[in-house]
N, C-alpha and C positions, 0 to 999 in steps of 0.2 A: 410656738405656733405663730409668731409674728409674720413669718414669710409665707404662710399657707395661702394658697390661692382659693378665694371665695368667689365662685362664679354666680352671677345673678341669673336665676331661673324664673323669676316672677317679679312683680313690682317691688315687693318687700320680702322676697324669699331668696336665699343664697344657698349654694351647695359646695361642698368639698367632695370631689370625685373619689370613688373608691380606689382609684389608682394612686391616691396620695400615699397609701401605705399598703404593703402587700398582704397584711393580715386583716384588712377591712373586708367585711362580707357585704356591706351595703354602703351607699353614700351617706354623708352627713348633710342635713338641711337646717337652716336657721331662719326664723322669721324676725326681721329687724330692718330698720332703715340705717343709713350711714352713721347717724349720730348714736343710735343705740348699739351699733356694732363696736364702737370705740371701747366702752368698758368691758364688753365681752372678749375683745382681743387682749385686754390687759391682764386678765387673770387666766386660770388654767381650764376654764370651762370648755373651750373648743377642743383642747387636748383630751379632756375627759370624754367629750362626746365622740371623738374619734375612737377612743378605747371602747366605748359602748358599741360602736359599729362592728367590733370584732366578736361579739358574743354569739355563741352557738344558737342557731335558730332564729336570729333576728331577721326581720323581713322589711322590705321597701327602703327604709332609711332610718337613721337615728335623728331625732328632731329636737331642736332647741327653740324655746319660746323667747319673746323679746325681753322678758325679765330674767333671762338666764344668768347664773353666776356660779362660781365654783362651789362644789359640795363634796360629800363623801362618796368617792367612786364615780357615781353619776353626777352631773351638774344639777343644781336646783333649777327647775325649768326645763328638765329633760324628759322626753317621751320616747318610748321604744316599744315595739310590738314583736313578740316571739311566737313562732308557729307551734301549735299544738299537734301531737302530744309531747314531743321530745325537746322543744325549745326550752331555754332556761328561764328560771325566775331568779331575780337577784334582789336581796333585801336592800342593797345600796340604791337600787332603782326605785324603791318606794320611800325609803328614808327611815330615820329613827323615830320620828313622831308620826306613827302610822295614823292615817286619816286625820291629820291636821286639816281642818276645813273651816268653812265660813257659813254662818247662818244669819240671814237677814230677817228681822222682825219689824212689823209695822204696828203703830199704836192707834191709827185711826184719828189721831189728834193733829190739829194744825199747830205748827210752831208758834204762830202769832197768838194763840189762845191760852198758852200756859205760863207765860212770863219766864223767869229765870229757870234754866235747867240745872242749876247748881244743887238744889235740894234732891233732885232725882239722881244725879251723879253721886252725891254724898251717900244716899241710901243704898245705891248699888254697891258702893265701895264697902259699906258695912255688911252687906249680904253675901258678897262673893269673895272668897279667899283668892289672893293673887300672889304670884311669886313662886320660886322654886321650892319644892318640898312642903308646900302648904296643904293642909287637909281640910275636907269639907264636913258638913253636918251629917252627911249620909255615910255611915260606916257599915260595910257589907261583911256578912259572914261568908264562909266558904261556899255554901250552896247558893247564896245570893249572887256572889260575883260570877259563879258559873252561869247563872241565868242571864246576867248582863252580857257575858261573852258569847253565849249561844244565841241570844235573842235581840240584843241591842236596845234601841229606843223603844221597841214594842214592849219590852219587859217593864221599863220604868213608867210608861204610860198606863198600861193595862193592869199591871200587878201592884205598882206603887202609887198610882194616882197622880203622877207628876207630869201632867200635860193632858191634852185633849186628843181624842181619837183622830180628829181631822188633821192634827199635826203630822201624822205619819204619811199622809198623802203628799206632803210638801217637803219630804226628805228624799234625797237620792237613795234608790234601792229601798225606800220606806224605812231607812235606818237600820236594816238588818240584812246581813249576807248569809244565805242558807248554807254556804260551805264552811261556816265557822265551826270550830270545835274547841271548847274550853279545855279538853283533855290534852291539847297540843301546846297549851300555855303553861310555862313553868310555874312552880310554886313561888319562886322569887318574883316573877312578874306579877302574879296575883297579889302578893304581899305589898308590892309597891303601889298597886292600884286600889287596894280595898277601901281606902278612905279619900280617894281623889275625885270621885264624881261630884260635879258642881263646882269645880275649881278651874281657874283660868291659866295658871302656870306663869312662866316668865318668858324672856326672850322677846320675840316679835308677836306674842299672843296679846290680844287686847279685847276690850269691849268698848264700843264707841257709840255715843248718842249723836245722831245726825239729823239733818233735815234734807228733804228732797228739794234741791234748789233749782234744778233744771230737768225738764222732761224732753228727751230727744225724739222719742217715738211714742205718740199718744196712745195708739192702739195696743202696743206691747205693754206699756205702763198700765193700761186699764186691765189687761189680762192678768198682770201680776198683782193688781190691786194697789198700785202706787199712784199718788197724786202729788202735784207740786205743792210745796209748803208743809208736807206731812212730816211728823216726827218719827224717826226710825231708830233701831238699835242693831248694830252689826257685831256679831260675836265671832272671834277667831281663836280657836284652840283645838286640841286634839286628844290623843290617848294618854298623855302625860307619862309618868314613869313606867306604866305597864307596857305601852307600845315601844318605848325605848328598850326595855329589857327583852321583849320579843325579838326585836331586830338584833340586839347584841347576841342573844342566844344562838340565833340561826346563822349569823355571819361567821361565828366561830365554828359551828357545826359544818357549814358548807365549805369553809376554807379547808377543814381537815379532810373533806371528801373529794376535793378537786381531782386528785390523781386517780382515784378509783373510777371517776367518771370520764377520765381522759381529757380533762379541760385544763388548758394552759392559759394563764391570764397575764397581761402586761402590768396590771394593777390589782393586787389582791383585795383591795376595797370593793372590787366588782365580784367578790365571791358569789357563786351561783350554783344551781343544780338543775338538771332537767326536771320539768314539771311532772314527768312520768316516774321519777325516782322517789324513794321514801322521803328524802330530805326536801325535795321540791314540793311534794304533796302536803307534807306536814307543816312546812313553813307557810304555804298558802292558807291552810286551815287556821293556823295561829294568827297570821296577818289579818284574816277576815274577822277573827274573834276580837283582835285589838281594834279593828275598824268599828265593830259593833260597840265596843267600850267607848270610843270617841263620840259616836252618835248619841249614846246614852248620856255622856258628859254634857254635850251641847243641849240635850233635852232637859236635863236637870237645871242647867243654867237658864234656859228659857223659862222654867217654872220660877226660878229666883227673880228674874226680870219682871215677870207678871206680879209676883208678890210685892216687889219694891214699887212698881208703877201704881198698884192699887193703893198702897199706903200713902204715896206722895200725890198722885194725880186723881185719886178717887176710885171707888170700887167699881164704877161703871166702865172703866177703861178696858178695852178688849185688845190685848196684844196678840197679834196673829203671825204665824210663821209664813213668810213669803216663800222661802225655799232654803235648803241646806245642801251645799255642794262639798264634795270631798276632794282634797288633793293628798298627795303622798299615799297612793293606793294602787293596787293592780286589779284589773277586772278581766274576766273572760268575755270576749266580744267576738263578733263576726265582722270581718273587713273584706270586701270584695269576694265574698263567698268562702273565705278562709277563717277557720277558728284560730284565734290568737289570744295571747295574754298581753294586755296593754299596761305597761308601767307608766304611771304619771307621777313624777316627783316634782312637786312645786308646779303642778298643772292640774286643771280640772276638765271634766267632760264639757263639751260644747256642742251637743247633738242638735241637729236641726229639726224642724217641725215634722218631717216624715219619719223620724226614728220611733219605733215602737217603745223604746225605753224612756221617752219623754212622757211625763205624767199627762193624763188626759186633759187636765185644765190648761195645759200650756201647748197643746198640739197645734194651736193656731199660730203660735209665735216662735216656738223652739224652747230648749231648756234654758232656764236662767243661769247666768254666769256672773259671778261677783269678783270684781277686781279692786281690792282695797289699796288705798294709797299709803301715806304715812301720816303721823301726827301733824296736823296743820295743812294737809293737802286733801283733795277730794278722793272719794271712792266712786266706783262706777257699777251700775247694773247693766248687763248686756244680755242678749239671747243668742244661742247658737244658730248657725246656718247649716243647711244641708251640704254646702260645699266644703265644710270643715272636715268631712270624712276623708276626702282626697288630699286636702292640704296638710292636715295635722293629726290624722287618726281620730278625728272628732274631739280635739283637745284645744284648750285655750290656756293663757297664762293664769297665774293665781294671785298676782299683785304687781306692784311697781318693780320689785326686784332690787336687791342691794347693789349700790354703787361703791360703797365703802365697807370694809370689814368692821366688826364691832370695835376692835382695838383701834383702828384708824379713826372711827367716829369719835371715840372718847378722847383721842388726842386733839381733835379739832373743835369739840363742842364742850362747853361748860354746862353741866346739867342744871344747876339752879338758874343760870341765865336763860337757858332754853325754856324752863318752866315759866319764867316771867314773860318771855316773848309770846308763848302760846296763850297765856292768860290775858296778855294785852290785846291779843287778836280775838278775844272772846271765847277761847276754848278752855273749859274747866278741866284741870288735870288732877288725877289721883294716881300717884305712883310713889311708893315708899322709898325708892332709891333714886337719887339724882344721877348716879353713875349709870344705872340701867336705862334711865330716861335718855341720857346722852347717846347710848348705843343705838337708839331707835330714832334719832333726830331726822328730820326731813331731808337734810343734805346727804344722809347715808343711803338714800334711795334714788332710783331713777325717776324721771319725769313720768308720772302715771298717765297724764294726758297724752303724751307721745306714745306710750306703750299701748294704750287703748286705741288710739288712732291707727297704729300699725296692725293690731289685731283685726280691726274693721277693714282696713285696706287689703289684708290678706284673704278676706272672705271667710274668716273663722267665726266671727260673731259681730252683731251690730249693737250700737249704743242705744240704751233705753232711757237711763236716768243718771244724773250726777248727784251724789250725796255729799253734803258739806259737813265737816265735823263741828260739834258743839261742846262735847265733853268726852274725855277718854280715861279709861281705867286700864292700867298696865301693871305688870309685876316688876 
C-alpha cells in the first residue's frame, strides 16, 4: 500500500478512490494529518480498509480514524456502514472483545484535598482482579448469566443491587440492547464468562485514577459535571472471554456459509453474512448479548470502585458515572434517511446535540466521547458534533492507537525500568507483570494530543477536558 494515492478531500481527511481496485464498492477515507498518516502507511491497516470497501452492502465509504492500526480483518479504528436489510455484518468489523468500552467516574473530590492516591490505588488493586483468566467474586448460575446477557447493566443494578438507578441514564443505550438473545450465545461462551463480571482483564485494559488538569470548554464540562482539579477514575474493559468466544463461534460459522450466500472475499478474516440471513441475525443477537455482558462488567467494576473509595476516602464519597461509551460494537442506525448497520471497531459514537440518541442531560452539548492515552500520558473528554454524521458516520476514535506492536514494544522497553520511570513521574503503578507493562508503554502509542486535535479539526468532536494520570491498574 506504500504507493497508493491518498487524495486530500478535507483539512485532515484523505481518500482512496474506488477506482484504486476494481472490486471496491465505495471509496476509503482516513481522518489524519501527515504525521499520523506515517504509521498508518507502515502497517497493513490501509490495505485492510480497502478490503472492507469490497463488502456487500457497504455504503458511502470505509472510514479510518486517526488511531487506526492493523487488526483482524478490519483495522482497529475502522468504521463501516452496510445497508439494511441485506447488507452484511462481519464479526471482524466489531472485534473479539465485543463492547470493549470506557466508563468515566467522578468522585466529587478535589485532588488537593486527599493527599497521596497510593492508598486508593492499592485498595482498588485488592478489590479488582486483573490479568488474563482471572475470575471475580460474582459467580453466575446458568439462569443468572442469561439474565445478564438479555438485560445487561439493568440486571446487575435492579436485581443484584450493584449500582444506582441513575447510573443507567449515563450509559450508552442505557447499558442494554433489546436485540440481545442469550439463546444465541454458546454454552462455551457462557462458561468462559460465568465468573468474569467485575474483572479487568489483560492487554490494553486498565483502570486509571486521574485528575482533571485542564478544562477546555467550561459549559460542556459543567454539563458533564466535571471541574478542574477533580479526582476521576477511568475504566477500560469489555466482555472478556465471553465476547471473544462469541466472535470465534460466528467467524467460523460465517466462513463456512460464504459460498451459500454467494460472497467471495479477498481476506477470509472478513467473514460475514447478510443481516437478513440466519447467520447474520443470530450473530447480531449474540453480539448484542455480549455487549450487555460488557456493560454489566463495567457496572460491577463501578460498584467495586465505590466500595474501595468509601473504605479509603470515607463513606461520604459519592462516585458518579459521567458516561459509558462502547467501542467494538455494531448498531442499527439511520444515516441520511437510510437504515444501516454501523460497524465501529476501535471507534465510538460521537453524536452531536441534535441526535435523539444523545441522553437528555447532554442534549445541550452532545454525546460524551472519551479518548484514553497511555500510561504516563493524558486522556481526553470530548463531546460529539452534529457534523460528525457526514464526516464519519457519527463516529470518533477510541484512543491514541498503537504505533508499535506488543512484540516490538517489549523489544524496546524494559518493564521494571518503565515502572520506575512512571513512579518517578508521580504515577502509582499496579501491574503484576513487567512484561505486560512493557507492552503498554507510552512509546507504543501515538501522540494522543495530536489524535485529539485531528478529531477536533475534522469536525467530529470538540475538546472538553484533559485528564492527567495519577495511578494505574493493569493486567
